[in-house]
N, C-alpha and C positions, 0 to 999 in steps of 0.2 A: 149400784151406779151412783145412787145418791151420795153413799159414804165417801166415794173415790172423788166426787165433786167437790164436797165439805172439805175432804183431806187437801185437795188441790189447790183450795180458796184458802185454808188455812195456811199452806205451805207458802203461798204467795204472801200474805199478809207478814207472816214471820219473816220471810227474805227481805220484804221492804222495809220492814221495821229492824232489821240487822243492818242493812246498808244505812238506814238514818243514824243508828247508833255509832257505826264506823266513820260516817262523815261528821257527826258531832265531836266524836272523841279525836278526829284529826285537826278540830278546830281551826280558825280562819273562815272567813266567809267566801262560800264558794261563789256566789252571784248575789248583787243585791236584789232584795224583793222588790215589785211594784207597790206602791202604797195607792189606796183607794179614797174617794171623798170619805172623811171622817175618821180615818186613821189618825192623823195628827191635827194638831191645832194651828193654823197657818197664822201668818202676821204680815200687816202691812205697812209698807213705809213709802217714800216718794218715788220710788220705782214702780209702784202697784198699779196694773192697768186691768180692768176687768174684762176686757176682749182678748188678749193675749196672755195676760199672768204678770208679765213686768216690762218696762222700758227702763231707759235712762233717765232719771230727773231732768226735768224740762230746763231747756236753755241755760246750760251752764258747762263748766270742764271741770273734768275729773282726772285727777292724776293716777297713775299706776307705777311703782316703782319695784322691780325684782331684781335678783343678782344679775339677770340678763338683759335688762331694759329700763328704762325710765322715759315714760311717754305721758301725754295729755290727750283726752279723748273729749272731744266738742260735740255736745248735744244740742238740738235746734227745739224749737217750741212744739215740735210733735213727739218728742222724746227719742228721735233716733241720731245716729251718728253722722253729723253734717255741720258744717260752717254757714250754712244757710238755711232757711226754712223750705221746706217742700212746697212747689208753687205751682198749682195746675193751671196758672196762666201762662207759663212758659210755653214759647210757640214753636220751639225747637223739639228735637226727638228727645224721649223720656225713657229711660230704662231703670226698672224697679229690680233691685237685688235682695232676695230672701235667703236668710240661712242662720247660722249660729255664730260663736266667736270668730271662725275663721273668714267667715263674710264682714262680720263687724270689723274685724281687723286687732284682734288683741296683739299687743306688744309693738305695732308700728304707728307712725303718725295719720294724722286725718288724712294726708295727700298721698298716701302710701298705700291704702287698701286696694285691693283690684279693681273694686268698683271705681274707685278715683282716679285710678291710672287708665283703665279702660275710656274714662270720660275723655280724659287727654288725647287719647288714639283716635277718638271720633270728632269731627267737626259737628257744630250746632247739636250737642248732645249734653244732657245732664245724667248724671247717675244718681238714684235715691236709694242710699244703703238702708235697708230695713233690717239688717242683720243685728241679733241680739246673742248675747253670751248664753249659753246652756239652752238655747230652744231646742225643741223638738220638731218633728215632721208637723205634728199637729197645731204648733204655735205658729210655725211658717204659714200653714193654711189659714189661720184666722187671720195673722197678718194681712196676707193678699187680699183676704174679703174685708177686713175694715179698714185698711190703711193703705195699701198699695192701689188696688184697682179703682178706688174713689177718686184718685189723682189721673185717672185715665193714661196710664203708660202705654208705650209703643212696643215693649219688650219685657217679659219677665225672665230674670235669671235666679234659680235657686241652686244654691250650693249646699251639700250636706255630707256629712261623714257617717260612717256606719253606726257610731255611738247614738245619733238621732234617733234613729229607729227604737232604739230601748227606752229613750226618753218618752215616745208616745205612750208608754204602758202605764207610767206613773202620774198620779194626780199633782204630786209635791214634788219640790226640790229644796235641798237644804244648803245654805251656805252660813251666814252668821244669823240668820232665822229661816223659819220653814216658809216655803212660797209657794203658794197655790197657782196652777196652771189649768187651761181647759185641755179634758180628756175626753176620749171618745170610745166607745164600744162598739164591736160588730154584733148586730142583732138580726138574726135572718139575712145575712148579708148586707144590711144598711147600717150606716154610721149614726149613733145616737149619742148625744152628750153624757158622759159618766155624772151622775148625781148620788145621793143616797138612795135615790129610788132605783137607779138602773146598775147601780154597782155590784159585783158577783156577790153570792151570797155568803152567809158568816163561815160556812165549813170551807168553802173555796179559799177565802180571803185569809183564814188561818193557815191553810195548808200553804198557800203562795207565800206566807210571812214567816213561818216557822219551819217548813221542809227543806233540809240540806238537799234532799234528792231532788227537789224540784228546781233549787237553784241550780245544781248540777246538769239536769236535763237543759235549762236555759242556755248554760253554758255550751252544752254539746250543740244544741240546736243552732246557737250562733255561728259556731263553727261550720256546721254541715250548710248553713244558709248562704255560704259564701258560694256554693255550686249549685245548689237546689232551693228553688224557692218552697219554702216550708215552713209549718208552724204559724200560730197565732199572730205572733210579732210581725211576721211579713204581711200576712193576710190584712191586718189591720192596717199598717204603713201603705200597702198597694192600694187599698181603698181610699185612703187619704189622697195619694198621689192621683188617683183617678178623678176625685173631687177637684183638686188644683188644676189637673188638666181642663176639666169640664168647664171650671168658673173662668181660666183663660179663653177657651173657645167661644163660650157664651159673649166674652167681652171683646171678642175678636183681635186678642192678644197672642203673639207667639211665645212660647214657652221654652226655656233650655234648662235642663237639669244637669247640674255638675256635680260628680264624685270627686271629693277630695281624700286623698288618701293620707293617713297621718303615720301609725307605729308600723303596720304591716303593710308595706308599699309594693303591694302585689295587685293586678286587677282583679275584680270581682265579677267573673263569668255571668252569674245570675243577674246582675244587675242592666247588662247590656241585652240579654234576651228579655228579660221582663219589660224594660222601658220601651223596647221595639215592639212588643206585643200590646203595650199600652197605647203605641202611637204618640209616643213623647219623645221628642228630640233629646237624646242624651250624649253627654263628654263625659268619659273617664280620663282624668289626668295622670293617672298611674303610668301607662304606657309612653307617656311623653315626658316623664321625669329624666333629668340628665344622669349620666353615672355618678356624678359626683352630688345626688339628691339631696343628701344631709346638709349641704351648704345653704338649702332653701328653708330651714327650720331652725329655731332656736332649740339648743341641744337637749336641754333639760325639760323647757317648757310644751315644747312640740308643735306650737303655733308655727304659721308661715312667718319667716322675717321679711324685710323689705324687698329682698329678692324674690322670695317665694310668691309674693303678690304679683311681682312683675311677671312672673314665670305663667302664673294664673291668668292674668288678664291677657298675655300675648295668646296663649291658648285658646282662651275664650273668643278672642277677635279672630284668629285664625279659623276657628270653627263658623262663626256667625258669616265670615268672608266666603268660604268654602262652600256652605248651604245657601248661599244667597239670601240670607236673613235680612242683612243690612240694606240689600236692594228694594226690598218691599216695605220696609218700614217708612 
């Protein structure tokens, strides 16, 4: 019996090694590995923020030019996209928008983001756009806690794309430099900050970083998670969404979570089920897309163009009206 168990274990190990060799021989990165504290040396520049990772340089104008658009982004004294500083003395209605580059408005003018457009649709209202490019769900949570809720908003709208869930797994992001961001781990069902002391052990980190089989599993898990709530990636982000919900409830602020489709413009059934179970108001923009949905995006950049932002603003406005959320603000 013992020899059979040893033979089975050896066969399993050999099969896994063979899979690794095949994947390495096939070349190409199957899926990017997560990076944990200490894996790389991060740098700081004018965008560094110790609470959320990075923001915009304060009170400036940034120009971006691609083969699809040329646009200027205005940052306020708080380091977020706005032509005015965020003022907690404003007597009217305040809506805080959390999100990534889709909420930020990559590729469109300051007054064309869906946060800005929605402001024009609502009387006596100011939109506070806290969206920042490449943010994960964890950074949106920290932005809510440290920047948005202290301004006493009347409503929080969080927009996300599927890739934001993957960003919550990694402590660093690379563009022209390596940037640090806040990251969390689930330990006995509780969220704890990811540090050198709380990161996974050396063997696990090495497996995650070097195993093509692990990366292939992450890709498969990502695909399966469109229909089923499964895997550590979803459990981690679910816990973060629950904390966002709880923080808003404690502050007495309604929360609307908006899913923004990008490349695969099909509904994600698992999100609607899971957010309903969490008791979070949820809006999936996918079923609302027009037949010519491609006209709402830049063809290569894949961000919303001005028409896409107006589409999103109108969809959010309809949901807020239909649910009577605007009436109680």
